[in-house]
Every structure is written in structure tokens, then in C-alpha cells.
C-alpha positions in Angstrom: -14.6 -16.1 -8.1 -16.5 -13.8 -10.7 -16.5 -10.3 -11.6 -19.4 -9.4 -9.0 -17.0 -11.7 -6.4 -15.5 -9.8 -3.1 -12.6 -8.1 -2.4 -10.6 -9.4 0.3 -7.7 -6.4 1.4 -5.0 -7.2 3.8 -3.4 -4.7 5.4 0.4 -6.3 5.1 1.5 -3.2 7.0 0.1 0.2 8.1 3.6 2.3 9.6 5.1 5.0 8.4 8.6 4.7 6.4 10.4 3.9 9.8 7.9 1.7 11.1 6.5 1.2 14.5 8.1 1.0 16.9 10.9 3.6 16.2 14.3 2.1 16.8 15.5 3.8 20.1 12.4 5.7 20.9 11.0 4.8 24.4 7.3 7.1 23.8 4.3 5.4 24.8 3.4 4.3 21.6 6.7 2.1 20.9 6.2 0.8 24.1 2.9 0.1 23.6 2.1 -3.8 24.6 -1.2 -3.5 22.1 -0.1 -5.7 18.4 -2.2 -2.9 16.9 0.4 -0.5 17.5 3.1 -2.8 16.2 3.5 -1.5 12.1 5.4 -2.7 9.4 6.4 -0.2 6.5 3.2 0.3 4.5 1.7 -2.4 2.3 -1.4 -4.1 1.5 -2.3 -7.7 -0.6 -5.7 -7.4 -2.4 -7.3 -10.5 -3.4 -9.8 -10.2 -6.4 -10.7 -12.4 -9.3 -8.6 -15.2 -7.7 -5.6 -13.3 -7.8 -3.4 -12.3 -5.1 -2.1 -8.5 -6.0 0.3 -6.5 -3.9 0.5 -3.1 -3.4 4.0 -1.6 -2.8 6.7 -4.3 -1.6 8.9 -2.5 1.0 11.8 -3.7 3.8 9.4 -5.5 5.5 7.9 -7.8 2.6 9.7 -11.1 3.5 8.3 -10.8 6.8 4.9 -9.7 6.1 4.6 -13.0 3.4 5.3 -15.3 6.4 2.9 -13.7 8.6 0.2 -14.1 6.2 1.2 -17.6 4.8 1.2 -16.4 1.5 1.9 -19.3 -0.7 1.4 -17.4 -4.2 1.3 -13.5 -5.9 -0.1 -12.8 -8.8 1.5 -9.3 -9.4 3.1 -6.6 -7.3 2.1 -3.0 -8.1 4.0 0.2 -6.9 2.7 3.3 -5.7 5.7 5.3 -5.9 9.5 4.8 -6.1 10.4 5.6 -2.7 12.7 3.0 -0.7 10.3 2.0 1.7 7.5 0.8 -0.7 10.0 -1.0 -3.4 13.1 -2.3 -0.9 11.6 -6.0 -0.7 11.7 -6.6 -4.5 14.4 -8.8 -3.9 12.3 -11.6 -1.7 10.3 -12.4 -4.6 12.4 -14.7 -5.6 11.2 -17.4 -3.4 8.2 -17.0 -5.3 10.2 -17.8 -8.5 11.8 -20.6 -7.0 8.9 -22.4 -5.4 6.4 -21.7 -8.2 8.5 -21.6 -11.1 7.4 -18.4 -12.6 8.1 -14.7 -13.1 6.4 -12.1 -11.0 5.0 -9.2 -13.3 5.2 -5.8 -11.6 3.3 -2.5 -12.7 4.5 1.1 -11.7 5.2 4.5 -13.6 8.3 4.8 -15.8 9.6 6.6 -12.7 9.3 3.5 -10.7 11.1 1.2 -12.9 13.9 3.7 -13.3 14.3 3.3 -9.4 14.0 -0.1 -9.0 16.5 -0.7 -11.8 19.0 1.4 -10.3 18.4 -0.4 -6.7 18.3 -3.6 -8.1 20.7 -3.7 -11.1 22.0 -7.3 -10.7 17.8 -7.9 -11.7 18.3 -6.4 -15.4 21.9 -7.8 -16.3 21.8 -8.6 -20.3 23.4 -12.3 -18.7 20.9 -13.4 -15.6 22.8 -13.1 -12.5 22.0 -16.4 -10.7 19.7 -16.3 -7.8 18.4 -13.1 -9.1 14.5 -12.4 -8.9 12.6 -13.2 -12.1 10.3 -10.2 -12.8 8.3 -8.8 -15.8 8.5 -5.0 -16.0 4.6 -3.4 -17.2 5.1 0.2 -17.3 1.5 1.9 -16.8 0.3 5.4 -17.0 -2.9 7.4 -15.3 -5.2 4.7 -17.6 -7.0 2.1 -16.5 -5.0 -1.3 -17.2 -6.0 -5.0 -16.3 -4.0 -7.7 -14.6 -5.7 -11.1 -15.4 -9.5 -10.3 -15.9 -9.0 -7.4 -13.2 -9.4 -3.7 -14.4 -7.5 -1.6 -11.8 -7.4 2.6 -12.0 -4.6 4.6 -11.5 -5.4 7.9 -9.2 -2.9 10.5 -9.2 -2.4 11.9 -5.9 0.4 14.4 -4.8 3.1 13.7 -2.3 4.5 16.8 -1.7 5.9 17.5 -5.4 6.0 13.7 -6.5 3.2 12.4 -8.0 1.9 9.1 -6.5 -0.5 6.5 -7.8 -3.5 5.3 -5.9 -5.2 2.6 -7.3 -9.2 1.6 -7.7 -10.5 -1.9 -7.8 -14.1 -1.6 -8.3 -15.7 -0.5 -4.9 -12.5 -0.3 -3.2 -9.7 2.5 -3.4 -6.2 2.7 -1.6 -4.1 5.5 -1.2 -1.1 6.4 0.8 1.6 8.8 1.0 -0.8 11.5 -0.6 -0.7 15.1 0.9 -3.2 16.3 -1.7 -5.4 15.1 -4.6 -6.4 17.3 -7.9 -10.3 17.5 -8.3 -9.8 15.7 -11.3 -8.6 12.8 -9.5 -11.1 13.2 -7.1 -14.3 12.0 -9.4 -12.3 8.8 -9.8 -12.5 8.0 -6.2 -16.7 9.1 -5.7 -18.5 6.5 -5.3 -16.5 3.9 -3.5 -17.5 1.5 -0.7 -14.4 1.3 0.8 -11.5 4.1 1.2 -8.3 3.6 2.4 -6.4 6.7 2.9 -3.0 8.1 4.8 -2.8 10.0 7.6 0.7 10.3 9.1 0.0 12.2 12.6 -2.2 14.5 14.5 0.2 18.0 13.0 0.4 19.2 9.5 3.4 17.7 7.5 4.5 18.9 3.9 4.2 15.4 2.0 1.4 13.6 4.2 -2.5 13.9 5.2 -3.0 14.8 9.0 -5.5 13.0 10.5 -7.9 16.4 10.4 -6.8 16.5 6.8 -7.6 12.9 6.0 -11.1 12.8 8.0 -12.1 16.2 6.1 -11.4 14.6 2.7 -13.1 11.3 3.8 -16.3 13.7 4.8 -15.9 14.9 1.0 -15.7 11.7 -0.8 -18.3 10.0 1.2 -17.4 6.7 1.0 -19.4 4.1 3.1 -16.2 2.9 5.0 -12.9 4.5 5.4 -9.4 2.9 6.6 -6.5 5.3 7.5 -2.7 3.9 7.3 0.7 4.8 6.4 0.6 5.9 10.5 3.2 7.3 12.4 4.1 7.3 16.2 3.5 10.6 16.5 -0.6 9.9 16.1 -0.9 8.3 19.1 -2.0 5.0 20.5 -4.4 3.1 18.1 -7.1 2.0 21.3 -6.8 6.1 22.2 -6.9 7.2 18.2 -10.0 4.9 17.6 -12.3 6.2 20.3 -12.6 9.7 18.8 -13.0 8.8 15.2 -16.6 8.5 13.0 -18.3 5.6 13.3 -17.6 4.5 9.9 -13.8 5.7 10.1 -11.2 2.8 11.5 -7.7 3.0 12.2 -6.4 -0.1 10.1 -3.5 -2.0 11.8 -1.2 -4.8 10.6 -2.9 -8.3 9.6 -6.6 -6.4 9.3 -8.1 -8.2 6.9 -11.6 -6.1 5.4 -13.9 -7.5 2.6 -15.6 -5.0 0.0 
């Protein structure tokens, strides 16, 4: 794939930190037979320039890789250090074994410190047998490269925690945001596709509500937008979709889009 080739985004998970259905919940969404109402923890995979780049690997990472029959990944990039976005890192070791290679991981200093705390056995001086083999790349809020792919971080706020969204050419992916500074919005303008979180209908301290997400989409004016990091409080997928503007869709697990 050359520099003008298509980008393919696979939604590996579109749910909130506890997933959907929620354990022990009997609400209509959690009991829904619609496959689109079954949501793993939020994660995505971007296929670009002949590379598979995974955005976040939470506790459902193993199931997501098996579901999509993924046989190779080239890197994992992290949005932030919360456990629902890093807890599946141990499962990259399957790629280590099968492909005989280290997996590069990218994230801020805070993310890497959290990973070292969560998975200390990966980073011992004498390698623990069977531990994942990863190569750390600390990134800041400046453009960086994975292979031939330019990736632009976008700082958004998850309540008081800075979180990275990422822009890949005409695709911008943002999750776990409740506020985007004006200077960071300028990095998003011109995106053909915007992925944005929309947790529920009511206001939340650290996530956009549906109404807030739709207002931001109207301001940023992408050609298409997809909503992710969705809780069972938002409602049934089929019913919510009917109320959305034509260019806005609810993402769902296993949805694949091209840009």
C-alpha cells in the first residue's frame, strides 16, 4: 500500500470500561439479542501502509485478536494508562512466539510507567521466561513515525487526565475525552473520518455525552463520524442510530471502515 492508499479501521471494541453486557445487569441493552449491543472494551486496529497498528489493548485483547483472526501486528499505541486500555498487553506474547519478534509499544511517559507497574515481570534485568517481548517508545505531543506512517497525537482531557487521540492522514481517532483544547482541535479539522467517544445520554465528568459529541462533530465537520466507548446507558444500538444525523453512526464491535 502506498502513501495514498486506503486506511482500514477495525473496531475491535466499542464498550466502556466494564463492557456491555454488564455483569449482573438485566437492562434491555444488556439482554439485547442484537450483536451490535455486545461491546468489548474500547480498542481499534488501523491497517495503513501495509502495517497493523493496534490502538490500546485492554482486557479483551486476546478475544479481539482471535475474533478478527489477526496473524500479525506491527505496533501497539496507547491513548492513556487506565487499565481498560492496557490490561491485555501480556497477550502480545503470542505474536512474540509465532512471529519471533518484539512488539513495539508507543505511549507517553505516564503510560509506560503504568505498564511497568502493571507488568513488572516484562522489564526485569534477566528476562522472565515466557514474558512478553516489547520495545518501548516514549512519545510526546509531536508527530512521530511507525515505519513509513506519520501519526499525529492530539491531546484531549479525560476529566483532569491528558489522553492522546491520534490522526492518521484523513482519519482521527479519539476516545475517553470530556474536553478538547482549542489548539488541539486545529489538528482535527479536515479529517474525513472522526471517531469520538459518546458514553451515555446524561453528562459525565470524564466522557462526552451523546449530545456533547454531536455538538463537537458539528463543529469539526468531518465527512463521517463514528461514536465509540459506549455504555449500556446510551440505549439500544438500533434505536439510538435512528436518531443520529445521516453522517454519524454508532460504531459496533467488528465494524470495518475505509478512509
